[in-house]
C-alpha positions, 0 to 999 in steps of 0.5 A, spaced: 447 675 099 450 668 096 447 661 097 452 658 101 451 664 106 443 664 105 443 657 107 447 658 113 442 664 116 436 660 115 438 654 119 442 660 124 435 663 124 430 656 126 436 653 131 436 661 135 429 660 134 428 653 138 434 656 142 429 661 144 424 656 145 427 652 150 429 657 154 421 660 155 420 651 155 425 651 162 423 657 165 415 656 163 413 654 172 418 659 174 418 666 171 420 670 177 418 676 178 415 682 174 416 687 171 412 692 168 414 697 162 408 701 162 402 699 165 399 694 160 407 692 158 410 687 161 416 684 161 419 677 164 427 675 166 425 670 160 423 675 155 431 678 157 434 670 158 430 669 150 433 674 147 440 673 149 440 666 146 437 669 140 443 674 139 448 669 142 446 664 137 448 669 132 453 672 134 457 666 134 456 666 126 456 673 124 458 678 130 457 685 126 450 683 124 446 689 127 440 687 131 433 691 133 430 687 139 424 688 143 428 689 150 435 691 147 432 696 143 437 698 137 444 694 135 448 698 131 454 695 128 453 699 121 452 692 116 446 691 112 443 686 115 439 686 121 436 681 126 429 683 128 428 680 134 421 678 139 423 673 144 416 673 147 410 676 143 404 674 148 408 676 154 401 677 158 399 669 155 406 667 158 405 669 164 397 666 165 400 660 162 395 660 155 399 656 150 398 662 145 406 666 144 411 665 139 419 667 138 419 671 132 425 673 128 427 676 121 433 678 118 433 684 114 437 686 108 437 694 109 429 696 110 427 688 105 426 684 110 429 676 107 426 671 111 423 670 118 422 665 123 416 664 128 415 660 133 411 657 138 415 653 143 409 649 147 405 647 140 413 646 137 409 650 131 415 653 126 413 658 121 418 660 116 418 663 109 424 666 104 423 671 100 420 668 093 421 661 096 413 660 100 412 660 108 411 653 110 409 650 118 414 645 120 415 642 112 408 643 110 408 649 105 402 654 107 397 657 103 392 663 105 385 663 104 381 662 097 374 666 101 371 671 097 366 674 102 368 677 108 361 674 112 364 667 110 371 672 114 374 669 120 377 676 121 385 676 127 387 683 131 390 684 135 388 690 142 394 694 143 396 696 150 394 704 147 387 705 151 385 710 146 387 707 140 384 700 144 378 704 144 378 705 137 381 698 135 373 695 138 370 701 135 372 697 129 370 692 130 363 693 133 361 697 128 363 690 122 361 686 128 355 683 124 358 682 116 363 677 118 363 670 120 367 671 127 373 675 130 379 671 135 385 675 138 390 670 142 394 675 144 401 675 139 400 678 134 406 674 130 401 668 130 395 672 128 398 673 122 402 667 121 394 664 121 392 669 115 399 664 112 395 658 115 388 659 111 386 659 120 384 666 118 383 671 114 384 677 114 389 681 120 389 689 123 392 691 128 393 699 129 399 700 133 404 696 131 412 695 132 417 692 127 419 686 132 412 683 133 411 683 125 417 683 121 417 675 119 410 674 120 409 679 114 414 675 111 410 669 112 404 672 109 407 675 103 410 668 101 403 665 102 400 669 097 397 674 101 398 681 102 400 686 107 399 693 107 398 699 111 392 702 112 393 707 105 394 699 102 400 702 102 406 696 101 408 695 110 415 697 111 417 696 118 416 704 120 409 702 119 405 702 125 398 700 123 398 693 118 392 690 115 393 683 113 388 678 109 388 673 102 389 677 098 383 677 096 379 681 099 384 686 100 380 692 099 373 690 101 377 690 107 380 697 108 374 699 106 371 697 111 376 698 117 375 705 114 
């Protein structure tokens, strides 16, 4: 992982995210037939086309790298590098023409995430972070909020497709409803997390998450000086299904609140 390969990988990641964004916008008015992977889990032809755009862009330069993607699963080539891709995080919003969805791409070396991009093609907002080099929204450097009282905080959350986990999420929110300033779920885990990095939100959690939803955004939060853990307050890794993120200042209080 030299400086040269780092520069190539960064420009390739941004190029792949933009290419996928173009495909998504081109098909925004004509999404074709809906398929359901499970009763509440949608996929469209555009998810597949977006994923293909990312993989093809990366493969031109790195044909031997691995991929872990929402639609194609795991493509193993024996490389230490893996591209983790969610071609449309927020497909339900995309189908409903709600402009809150994103392409999410992370690059991991073994299990360590080196860089990540989350791109909302509707707003042309590109969130990007590289390990040790800070987080950016387009060219603006990001910094998490400085809030130190829960009652002033906006909490972002995600509602999983799984009904029982969704109900558990809602009961946790109900229990703590009066303790926070406001609650928000925009329907894309990747964007919800990026909003913590951007100080739009102060806190975020999800009880049922996949690596491709949050691998890129997790690094974006950390590089904006926020904190991301699992429910046991241990560093989040790509096999964890619960994710908790905050501005860092309130992290321990937030975990106590959720418990």
